[in-house]
C-alpha positions in Angstrom: -0.2 -0.1 0.3 1.2 3.9 -1.0 2.1 5.3 2.6 0.9 8.8 1.9 3.7 11.8 2.9 3.6 15.5 3.7 6.3 17.8 3.5 5.6 21.5 5.1 7.9 23.3 3.5 10.4 23.2 0.3 14.3 25.1 1.3 17.3 22.2 1.1 16.2 20.0 4.2 13.3 19.5 3.1 14.2 18.3 -0.3 16.7 16.4 0.8 13.9 14.9 2.7 12.3 14.4 0.1 15.8 13.1 -1.9 16.4 10.1 0.2 11.8 9.2 0.6 11.9 8.8 -3.4 15.3 6.9 -3.5 14.3 4.2 -1.5 12.3 1.3 -2.4 9.0 2.9 -0.5 5.9 3.3 -2.3 4.8 6.5 -1.4 3.0 9.5 -2.8 4.9 12.5 -1.4 3.3 16.1 -1.6 5.3 19.6 -0.6 3.5 22.5 1.1 5.3 26.0 0.5 3.7 29.2 1.5 5.0 30.7 -1.4 4.4 30.0 -5.1 7.6 29.2 -5.7 10.0 26.3 -4.4 13.8 25.9 -3.2 13.2 28.8 0.2 16.5 30.0 1.1 17.6 28.9 -2.2 15.9 31.1 -4.3 15.6 34.0 -1.3 17.8 33.5 0.7 21.6 33.1 -1.0 23.2 35.4 -3.0 21.9 36.4 -6.8 25.5 36.6 -7.1 26.5 32.7 -6.2 25.1 31.4 -8.5 27.7 28.1 -8.7 26.0 27.4 -5.1 21.9 28.3 -6.3 23.1 25.0 -8.6 22.0 23.1 -6.5 18.1 24.0 -7.4 19.1 21.5 -10.7 19.9 18.1 -8.2 16.0 19.4 -6.1 14.1 19.7 -9.4 15.0 16.5 -10.6 13.2 14.8 -7.3 10.5 17.1 -7.5 9.4 16.2 -10.8 9.8 12.9 -10.3 6.3 11.0 -10.9 5.7 10.3 -6.0 6.1 14.2 -5.9 3.4 16.6 -5.9 3.8 20.7 -5.6 1.5 23.0 -2.9 2.2 26.0 -3.5 0.6 29.0 -1.7 -0.4 26.9 0.8 0.4 27.9 4.1 -0.6 25.4 7.2 -1.2 26.1 9.8 -4.8 27.5 10.6 -6.7 27.1 7.6 -5.6 23.9 6.6 -4.2 23.9 10.0 -1.3 20.5 10.6 -4.7 18.5 12.8 -5.9 18.1 8.9 -2.9 18.2 7.3 -2.1 14.5 9.8 -5.7 13.3 9.4 -4.7 13.1 6.2 -0.9 11.7 5.5 0.4 8.5 7.4 3.7 11.3 8.7 4.2 14.9 7.9 7.4 16.5 8.5 8.1 20.3 9.2 10.5 22.0 7.3 9.6 25.5 7.7 12.9 27.3 8.6 13.3 29.7 10.7 12.7 32.9 8.5 12.8 35.5 11.2 15.0 38.2 11.9 16.9 38.1 16.0 16.0 41.4 17.7 19.2 43.5 19.0 16.9 44.5 21.7 18.1 48.1 21.7 16.3 50.7 20.7 15.7 49.7 17.2 12.1 49.1 16.7 10.7 51.7 14.7 13.5 53.5 13.3 12.8 54.3 9.7 16.4 52.4 8.1 17.1 50.1 10.3 16.7 46.4 9.1 17.0 42.7 10.2 19.0 40.6 7.1 16.0 38.3 6.6 14.1 42.0 4.9 16.9 42.9 3.4 18.5 39.8 1.6 14.0 39.1 0.5 14.2 42.4 -1.0 16.8 42.4 -3.0 16.2 38.3 -4.1 12.3 38.9 -4.7 10.4 37.5 -1.7 6.7 38.3 -2.5 6.8 40.2 0.8 9.6 41.7 0.8 9.5 43.8 -2.6 8.1 47.1 -1.0 11.1 47.1 1.6 13.0 50.1 -0.5 15.8 50.1 2.0 17.8 54.4 2.4 20.7 53.8 0.0 21.1 57.5 -0.2 23.0 57.7 2.5 27.2 57.6 2.3 27.1 54.7 5.0 26.2 51.8 5.7 27.1 49.8 9.0 25.5 45.5 9.3 26.2 44.0 12.4 26.8 40.7 12.3 30.1 38.5 11.8 28.4 35.4 9.4 28.2 34.6 5.8 25.4 36.9 5.5 26.3 40.0 7.0 29.2 39.8 4.0 26.1 39.0 1.6 25.2 41.9 2.5 28.2 44.4 1.8 29.3 43.0 -0.7 25.8 43.4 -2.7 26.0 47.0 -0.9 29.7 47.9 -2.7 29.1 45.5 -5.7 29.3 47.5 -9.2 27.2 47.0 -12.4 29.4 44.9 -13.7 29.8 42.8 -11.1 26.2 42.4 -10.0 24.9 40.5 -13.7 25.2 37.3 -14.8 23.0 37.0 -11.6 19.7 36.7 -10.9 19.3 39.5 -8.3 16.0 41.4 -9.3 16.0 44.0 -11.3 14.6 47.3 -8.9 16.8 46.1 -6.2 19.4 45.5 -9.2 18.4 49.5 -10.0 18.5 50.1 -6.7 22.1 50.0 -5.3 23.8 50.2 -9.1 22.0 54.4 -8.1 22.9 54.1 -4.5 25.1 56.9 -3.1 27.0 54.1 0.0 30.8 54.7 -0.5 31.2 53.1 2.9 30.1 50.1 4.6 31.3 48.5 8.5 30.7 44.9 9.3 30.5 44.7 12.8 31.4 42.4 15.3 31.2 42.5 19.3 33.7 39.6 19.3 37.5 39.4 17.5 39.0 37.9 13.8 39.3 34.7 15.7 35.3 34.7 16.4 34.1 35.4 12.7 32.2 33.3 10.9 33.2 33.7 7.6 34.0 31.0 4.8 36.5 30.9 3.1 35.3 31.8 -0.5 33.6 34.5 1.4 36.1 36.4 2.7 38.4 36.3 0.3 35.5 37.0 -1.9 35.6 40.8 -0.7 39.5 41.3 -1.7 38.5 40.7 -5.0 36.0 43.5 -5.9 36.2 45.5 -9.0 35.6 48.8 -7.3 35.5 48.6 -3.4 38.8 48.2 -0.6 38.5 45.6 1.8 40.3 47.0 4.7 40.7 46.5 9.5 39.7 49.1 11.6 42.9 50.2 12.8 44.4 48.5 15.8 42.5 45.4 15.0 45.8 43.4 14.4 47.0 44.4 17.6 43.9 43.8 19.6 44.2 40.4 18.7 44.6 37.4 22.1 48.0 36.4 20.8 47.8 33.4 23.2 44.9 32.1 21.0 47.6 31.8 17.4 49.1 28.7 16.3 49.5 27.6 13.1 46.2 25.2 12.5 44.2 29.1 12.0 41.3 28.6 10.5 42.3 30.1 6.2 39.2 32.8 6.7 41.3 34.2 9.5 44.6 34.2 7.7 41.9 35.4 4.5 41.4 38.7 6.6 44.3 39.4 8.5 45.7 40.1 5.2 43.7 43.2 5.1 45.6 46.0 5.5 43.7 48.3 8.3 42.1 51.5 7.6 44.8 54.5 8.2 44.2 56.1 5.3 45.4 54.6 3.0 44.2 55.4 -0.3 43.5 52.0 -2.7 42.6 53.9 -5.9 39.2 53.0 -5.2 35.3 54.4 -4.9 34.3 52.2 -1.9 35.2 50.3 1.6 34.1 47.8 3.4 35.8 48.2 6.8 35.2 44.6 8.9 35.6 46.7 12.7 35.2 44.2 16.4 35.0 44.1 19.7 32.3 46.0 19.4 28.6 45.9 20.7 25.7 48.1 19.6 23.9 49.6 22.5 21.5 53.1 21.0 20.4 53.8 17.7 20.9 57.2 17.1 17.9 59.2 16.0 14.5 60.0 16.5 12.5 58.7 13.8 15.1 58.2 11.9 18.5 56.8 12.0 21.3 58.5 12.0 23.9 56.2 13.5 24.4 53.9 16.0 26.5 53.8 19.8 28.7 51.2 20.4 30.8 49.7 23.5 34.0 49.4 23.0 34.6 45.8 24.5 37.7 45.1 24.7 39.2 44.8 28.4 41.4 47.4 28.5 38.6 50.1 27.0 36.5 48.9 28.8 34.3 51.3 29.4 35.2 53.9 26.2 31.4 54.3 23.2 31.7 56.0 19.9 29.4 56.7 17.4 29.2 56.4 14.0 27.0 58.3 11.8 24.8 55.9 8.7 22.2 56.2 6.7 21.3 52.4 7.2 21.6 49.5 9.3 21.4 46.8 8.4 21.1 43.0 11.4 22.5 39.7 10.6 22.3 38.9 14.4 20.9 35.4 13.7 17.3 34.0 13.5 14.1 32.4 15.2 11.5 30.9 13.6 8.0 31.4 13.2 5.2 29.6 15.7 3.5 26.8 14.7 -0.1 25.9 16.2 -0.2 23.1 19.3 4.0 22.5 18.6 6.3 23.1 21.0 9.2 24.9 21.0 11.9 27.0 23.0 12.7 30.9 23.4 14.4 31.2 20.0 11.2 29.2 18.8 13.1 26.5 17.3 10.8 23.0 17.6 11.8 21.0 20.7 12.6 17.0 19.7 14.0 13.1 20.1 16.3 13.2 17.3 13.7 15.3 14.6 10.9 13.1 15.7 8.2 15.7 17.3 5.9 12.3 17.8 4.5 9.5 16.1 3.6 10.7 12.2 5.4 14.4 12.9 9.0 14.9 12.5 11.3 18.3 11.7 14.0 18.9 10.5 16.3 21.6 8.3 16.8 25.4 11.0 13.4 25.0 12.7 15.3 21.4 14.0 18.2 22.1 15.4 19.6 26.4 14.5 20.3 28.4 11.5 23.4 27.4 11.5 25.6 25.6 8.0 26.0 25.4 4.8 22.9 24.1 2.2 24.9 20.3 2.4 24.0 21.3 6.0 20.8 19.8 5.5 21.4 16.1 3.9 22.0 14.3 8.0 18.7 15.9 8.8 16.7 15.4 6.4 18.6 11.2 5.5 17.4 11.0 9.4 14.1 11.3 9.3 13.2 10.0 5.9 15.3 6.8 7.7 12.4 7.3 10.3 9.8 7.2 7.6 10.6 4.4 6.0 11.6 1.9 9.3 8.4 3.1 11.6 5.6 4.7 9.8 3.3 2.1 8.2 -0.3 2.7 5.1 -2.6 3.9 8.0 -5.0 3.5 4.2 -5.0 8.4 4.9 -6.7 10.3 1.6 -3.6 11.6 1.6 -3.3 13.2 -2.3 -6.8 13.3 -3.4 -8.8 14.5 0.1 -6.0 17.3 0.7 -7.2 18.6 -3.5 -10.5 17.7 -1.4 -9.9 20.9 1.8 -7.8 23.3 -0.6 -11.2 23.5 -2.4 -13.8 23.8 0.6 -11.4 26.3 1.9 -10.8 28.4 -2.0 -7.4 28.2 -1.9 -5.8 28.7 -5.3 -2.9 26.9 -5.2 0.1 26.8 -7.8 0.5 23.0 -8.7 3.9 21.4 -9.8 3.4 21.3 -13.1 2.6 25.3 -12.8 5.5 25.6 -11.6 7.4 24.0 -14.7 5.7 26.6 -16.2 6.1 30.0 -14.1 10.1 28.8 -14.1 11.0 28.5 -17.7 9.1 31.4 -17.6 11.2 33.6 -15.3 14.1 32.2 -17.8 12.3 33.1 -21.0 11.8 37.0 -19.9 15.1 37.9 -18.6 18.0 38.9 -20.9 21.3 38.4 -21.6 23.3 39.9 -18.5 20.7 38.1 -16.0 20.5 34.2 -15.5 16.4 34.8 -14.8 13.6 38.0 -14.1 11.5 36.7 -10.6 8.3 36.4 -10.6 7.9 38.9 -7.5 4.1 38.5 -6.2 1.0 36.4 -7.0 -1.0 38.5 -8.9 1.8 38.6 -11.4 2.0 34.6 -11.1 -1.7 34.2 -11.5 -1.9 37.3 -14.9 0.4 34.8 -16.3 -1.2 31.7 -16.0 -4.2 32.9 -16.8 -2.7 33.7 -19.7 -1.4 30.2 -20.1 -5.2 28.8 -20.2 -6.2 31.4 -22.6 -4.1 30.5 -24.6 
């Protein structure tokens, strides 16, 4: 008998689960539910648009999406209508792979400050996420500050300082491309509360910063002398070695129009400005400067200090929104995988282990209970008047995005439901 499986979310962890299930001998049908019209989650909306080689993983995921065992239900958010309980009544196994898409708060006075953005907002804006198309970030200032020392922080900085030619051959949205190449920003600070040895940049990301056409990568004055020499050894990471080879600011003239300065040992304590921010006040975290404060003037601040998960009704989570589970099992027939299960860490491939583990649980422990599965969900969605995007419709949307792009960009994304449904309507009428 055929086991009915529902996967909530369509990012990397979801597809690694689907991959393992499809490649097994399990007789099953797998339905993927995604609250947006498009699949691939973090790969489509999180990975920087100029990192096309990383986004190539979509080709692997697409192979399994197109498998005859799999169907896609886009524009369907599982929370209230339909609810998780309704899904569990229809499927033998349900996998929650919703990721963590909310920015962790700085918890100073950032709320409602014009010019302040969480990294999720900014990244989703330039990647064409339907919920952030109208963000319109303030790029009229000459200085930007990014809080955080991970790859998301460095992605935001790189997109702010790349020139016109460097942004081509990507899938950046036309509106973001236009805004960024016309930006007034010349100086970007990447600020971390700890030191260079604690930075979480990958080797590829930090190396890229030193190879930009019209932007210099710099260290703040005194950075090298501030490093604890007792922590230095022959096993230091490549990214640390690349980072500490950047010159210190010291009024250096590189002949480039823009610069990104890495500033360490500084914690933000106050956003300066009333309704519109004009800078940030920082506390110096070096032991010998424990009571020193300084301010950097700027017109835009992007916080990239981590993520929390959205609340799912009747699912227990910790304070960061991470689902409580035992080896990816929430209860019999209900599983979780990816960031929502282990926290926002790792790269795309880190999700492979989770996907394999959950698939193994299902293969070994779930039997057919004669549930309605795909047949039942279609009836339920019709009764709820939910117009979902099918796999076949997504294939047409995907082909159109590639077709309508010009030669300088890999695709031109649809960025709203209205735009998508209008396109699909023209297909039907033709």
